[in-house]
C-alpha positions as CSV (number, residue, x, y, z in Angstrom):
1,X,-4.7,9.8,-24.4
2,X,-4.9,5.9,-24.8
3,X,-8.2,4.3,-25.4
4,X,-10.0,3.5,-22.2
5,X,-10.2,-0.3,-21.7
6,X,-11.7,-0.2,-18.1
7,X,-13.5,2.5,-16.3
8,X,-15.3,3.3,-13.0
9,X,-17.3,6.4,-12.1
10,X,-18.8,6.7,-8.7
11,X,-20.5,9.6,-6.8
12,X,-21.5,9.6,-3.2
13,X,-23.8,11.9,-1.3
14,X,-25.6,12.1,2.1
15,X,-29.3,11.1,1.7
16,X,-31.6,10.9,4.7
17,X,-28.6,11.1,7.0
18,X,-26.6,8.3,5.4
19,X,-23.8,8.2,2.8
20,X,-25.2,6.6,-0.4
21,X,-23.8,5.6,-3.8
22,X,-25.9,8.0,-5.9
23,X,-24.3,7.4,-9.3
24,X,-22.2,4.7,-10.7
25,X,-20.9,3.6,-14.1
26,X,-18.4,0.8,-14.8
27,X,-17.0,-0.7,-18.0
28,X,-15.6,-4.2,-18.0
29,X,-13.3,-5.5,-16.7
30,X,-13.7,-3.0,-13.9
31,X,-16.8,-2.9,-11.7
32,X,-18.2,-1.8,-8.4
33,X,-19.3,-4.5,-6.0
34,X,-22.3,-4.1,-3.7
35,X,-21.7,-1.5,-1.0
36,X,-21.9,-2.1,2.8
37,X,-22.1,0.1,5.8
38,X,-19.8,0.7,8.8
39,X,-20.8,2.2,12.1
40,X,-17.6,3.8,13.4
41,X,-17.3,4.2,17.2
42,X,-15.7,7.4,18.3
43,X,-13.2,8.0,21.1
44,X,-15.3,11.0,22.3
45,X,-18.3,9.0,23.4
46,X,-20.5,10.5,20.7
47,X,-22.9,8.6,18.5
48,X,-21.3,6.2,16.0
49,X,-20.3,7.8,12.7
50,X,-21.6,6.0,9.7
51,X,-19.4,5.3,6.7
52,X,-20.0,3.5,3.4
53,X,-17.6,0.7,2.3
54,X,-17.0,0.1,-1.4
55,X,-15.1,-2.6,-3.2
56,X,-13.8,-2.2,-6.8
57,X,-13.2,-5.4,-8.8
58,X,-11.1,-6.3,-11.8
59,X,-12.5,-9.3,-13.6
60,X,-9.4,-9.6,-15.8
61,X,-6.0,-11.0,-15.0
62,X,-4.7,-7.5,-14.7
63,X,-3.5,-4.6,-16.8
64,X,-2.3,-5.9,-20.2
65,X,0.0,-4.1,-22.6
66,X,-1.9,-1.1,-24.1
67,X,-4.7,-1.1,-21.4
68,X,-5.8,2.2,-19.9
69,X,-7.9,2.3,-16.7
70,X,-9.9,5.4,-15.6
71,X,-11.2,5.7,-12.0
72,X,-13.2,8.8,-11.1
73,X,-14.6,9.1,-7.5
74,X,-16.6,12.1,-6.2
75,X,-17.8,12.7,-2.7
76,X,-20.4,15.4,-2.1
77,X,-20.6,17.4,1.2
78,X,-20.4,15.4,4.3
79,X,-20.1,12.0,2.6
80,X,-17.9,9.3,4.3
81,X,-16.4,6.5,2.1
82,X,-13.9,3.7,2.6
83,X,-12.7,2.5,-0.8
84,X,-10.6,-0.5,-1.6
85,X,-10.2,-3.3,-4.2
86,X,-10.3,-7.1,-3.9
87,X,-6.8,-8.1,-4.9
88,X,-3.4,-6.9,-6.1
89,X,-3.3,-4.8,-9.2
90,X,-1.2,-6.8,-11.6
91,X,0.6,-5.3,-14.5
92,X,1.6,-7.8,-17.3
93,X,4.6,-7.5,-19.7
94,X,4.5,-4.7,-22.2
95,X,4.9,-5.2,-26.0
96,X,7.8,-2.9,-27.0
97,X,7.2,0.6,-25.7
98,X,3.5,0.2,-25.4
99,X,2.9,0.1,-21.6
100,X,-0.2,0.2,-19.4
101,X,-1.7,3.4,-18.0
102,X,-4.0,4.2,-15.1
103,X,-5.6,7.5,-14.2
104,X,-7.4,8.2,-10.9
105,X,-9.4,11.4,-10.1
106,X,-10.7,11.9,-6.5
107,X,-12.9,14.8,-5.6
108,X,-13.7,15.4,-1.9
109,X,-16.2,18.1,-1.0
110,X,-16.4,20.1,2.3
111,X,-16.8,17.9,5.4
112,X,-16.4,14.7,3.4
113,X,-13.9,11.9,4.2
114,X,-12.4,9.5,1.6
115,X,-10.2,6.6,2.8
116,X,-8.7,4.8,-0.2
117,X,-6.7,1.8,0.8
118,X,-6.1,-0.4,-2.2
119,X,-4.1,-3.7,-2.3
120,X,-0.5,-3.6,-3.5
121,X,0.7,-3.0,-7.1
122,X,2.7,-5.7,-8.7
123,X,4.7,-5.2,-11.9
124,X,5.6,-8.4,-13.8
125,X,8.8,-8.8,-15.7
126,X,9.1,-6.3,-18.6
127,X,6.0,-4.4,-17.4
128,X,5.6,-0.7,-17.9
129,X,3.0,1.4,-16.1
130,X,2.2,5.1,-16.1
131,X,0.0,5.9,-13.1
132,X,-1.5,9.4,-12.4
133,X,-3.6,10.4,-9.4
134,X,-5.3,13.8,-8.9
135,X,-7.0,14.7,-5.6
136,X,-9.2,17.7,-5.3
137,X,-10.0,18.8,-1.8
138,X,-12.5,21.4,-0.6
139,X,-11.9,23.2,2.7
140,X,-12.9,20.9,5.5
141,X,-12.4,17.8,3.4
142,X,-10.1,14.9,4.4
143,X,-8.4,12.2,2.2
144,X,-6.3,9.3,3.3
145,X,-4.7,7.3,0.4
146,X,-2.1,4.5,0.4
147,X,0.0,2.6,-2.1
148,X,2.4,-0.3,-1.9
149,X,4.8,-1.2,-4.8
150,X,6.1,-4.7,-5.2
151,X,9.2,-5.5,-7.2
152,X,7.5,-8.4,-9.1
153,X,6.6,-12.0,-8.5
154,X,9.3,-12.6,-6.0
155,X,8.6,-16.3,-5.7
156,X,9.5,-16.6,-9.4
157,X,12.7,-14.6,-8.9
158,X,11.2,-11.4,-10.5
159,X,12.8,-8.7,-8.4
160,X,13.1,-5.4,-10.2
161,X,12.8,-6.9,-13.6
162,X,10.0,-4.6,-14.8
163,X,10.9,-2.0,-17.4
164,X,9.5,1.3,-16.0
165,X,7.1,2.6,-13.4
166,X,6.0,6.2,-13.4
167,X,3.8,7.5,-10.6
168,X,2.5,11.1,-10.6
169,X,0.3,12.6,-7.9
170,X,-1.2,16.0,-7.6
171,X,-3.3,17.3,-4.7
172,X,-5.3,20.5,-5.0
173,X,-6.8,22.4,-2.1
174,X,-9.5,24.5,-3.8
175,X,-7.6,26.0,-6.7
176,X,-4.1,25.8,-5.0
177,X,-1.7,23.0,-5.9
178,X,-0.4,21.9,-2.4
179,X,1.4,18.6,-3.3
180,X,3.1,17.3,-6.4
181,X,5.0,14.0,-6.8
182,X,6.7,12.7,-9.9
183,X,8.3,9.3,-9.3
184,X,10.0,7.3,-12.1
185,X,11.7,4.0,-11.5
186,X,13.7,2.2,-14.3
187,X,15.5,-0.7,-12.6
188,X,17.5,-1.5,-15.8
189,X,19.1,2.0,-15.7
190,X,19.3,2.6,-12.0
191,X,21.5,1.3,-9.2
192,X,18.7,0.6,-6.8
193,X,20.9,-1.4,-4.5
194,X,23.4,1.4,-4.1
195,X,23.9,3.0,-0.6
196,X,21.4,5.8,-0.1
197,X,19.0,4.2,-2.6
198,X,16.9,1.1,-1.9
199,X,19.9,-0.9,-0.7
200,X,18.6,-4.2,0.5
201,X,14.9,-3.3,0.4
202,X,12.6,-4.4,-2.3
203,X,9.1,-3.0,-1.5
204,X,8.0,0.6,-1.1
205,X,4.8,1.9,0.6
206,X,3.3,5.3,1.2
207,X,0.4,6.7,3.2
208,X,-0.9,10.2,2.2
209,X,-3.1,12.2,4.6
210,X,-4.5,15.5,3.5
211,X,-6.7,17.7,5.6
212,X,-6.7,21.4,6.6
213,X,-7.0,20.2,10.2
214,X,-3.5,18.5,10.2
215,X,-0.7,20.0,12.3
216,X,2.5,19.2,14.2
217,X,0.7,17.4,17.0
218,X,-0.7,14.8,14.5
219,X,2.8,14.1,13.2
220,X,4.3,13.8,16.7
221,X,1.6,11.3,17.7
222,X,2.1,9.4,14.5
223,X,5.9,9.2,15.0
224,X,5.4,8.0,18.6
225,X,3.0,5.3,17.4
226,X,5.4,4.1,14.8
227,X,8.3,3.9,17.2
228,X,6.3,1.5,19.4
229,X,5.0,-0.6,16.6
230,X,5.7,-4.3,16.7
231,X,8.1,-5.4,14.0
232,X,9.5,-1.9,13.3
233,X,13.0,-3.4,13.0
234,X,11.8,-5.3,9.9
235,X,11.1,-2.1,8.0
236,X,12.4,1.4,7.5
237,X,9.8,4.0,8.1
238,X,9.6,7.8,8.2
239,X,7.0,10.5,8.3
240,X,6.9,14.2,7.6
241,X,4.6,17.2,7.1
242,X,4.1,18.3,3.5
243,X,4.2,22.0,2.3
244,X,0.6,22.4,3.4
245,X,-2.3,20.4,4.9
246,X,-0.6,17.0,4.6
247,X,1.5,14.2,6.1
248,X,3.3,11.5,4.2
249,X,4.4,8.2,5.8
250,X,6.9,6.2,3.8
251,X,7.9,2.6,4.5
252,X,10.5,0.3,2.9
253,X,10.9,-3.4,3.5
254,X,11.2,-6.9,1.9
255,X,7.6,-8.1,2.1
256,X,4.3,-6.5,1.2
257,X,2.6,-7.6,4.4
258,X,5.2,-5.9,6.5
259,X,4.5,-2.6,4.7
260,X,0.8,-3.1,4.9
261,X,1.0,-3.7,8.6
262,X,3.1,-0.5,9.2
263,X,0.8,1.6,7.1
264,X,-2.2,0.2,8.8
265,X,-0.8,1.3,12.2
266,X,-0.2,4.8,10.8
267,X,-3.7,4.9,9.3
268,X,-5.4,3.8,12.5
269,X,-3.4,6.4,14.5
270,X,-4.6,9.2,12.2
271,X,-8.2,8.0,12.4
272,X,-7.8,8.4,16.2
273,X,-6.0,11.7,16.4
274,X,-7.5,13.5,13.4
275,X,-10.9,12.0,13.1
276,X,-11.6,10.7,16.7
277,X,-12.6,7.3,15.2
278,X,-11.7,3.8,16.4
279,X,-9.8,1.5,14.0
280,X,-11.7,0.3,11.0
281,X,-11.8,-3.5,10.8
282,X,-11.7,-4.5,7.1
283,X,-12.4,-8.1,6.1
284,X,-11.2,-9.5,2.8
């Protein structure tokens, strides 16, 4: 395992009826900014549901060659957290075969909700990134997680000029592995513009939703929402149930903001149908 060059550890628990950050540790250049609180209105007319908002910050220009980031987030029973970061995650050129790595571990206890909506990932020319995410869910827990991959600094003509991107994701429900993804993109060795591949698209986004309360009705409502979405002709979008307790929404397009818009529509629909919560208005 590479030496850790940036780290965040955060634990959240319900205290006196409110979700609170009960433990934190960060090592430069990563840090946790001051938390803030949402009062989520419900569609059922019940009392507002409180939720803690958390911003992660990177004080550096981004992941340099040889950097290794560790992010560990733990929610105790009943905690509700919205987690994001302040700006794009930028991955700088690698020196030889020495790339950058990032590992994220998310633990969500029974009755807890984690919504993790980070800004897009941008890989510069000659960048290499190995990213690994593990999600551990207890029965009754819910986790919503998104990612958006950019092809490079498009205004500089960097389109698919990074060396390698590997993205692994595992989701555990108790002791059962219910989802596994192993994605590897090497633009220099792949015909990404071929029919049936990326073709004319340059950006890829995903929204992952995991909860043992998910079912076909949630997928049907999500697909209906996406069909009516403004600007749907500008992106390619699809959604499906996973093997167990999950829905994945995948979007492809030519601009990060288009993907973020589509994924936000899907996210807000799942907040309504699964959690009975109104849209979360996030200011950045």
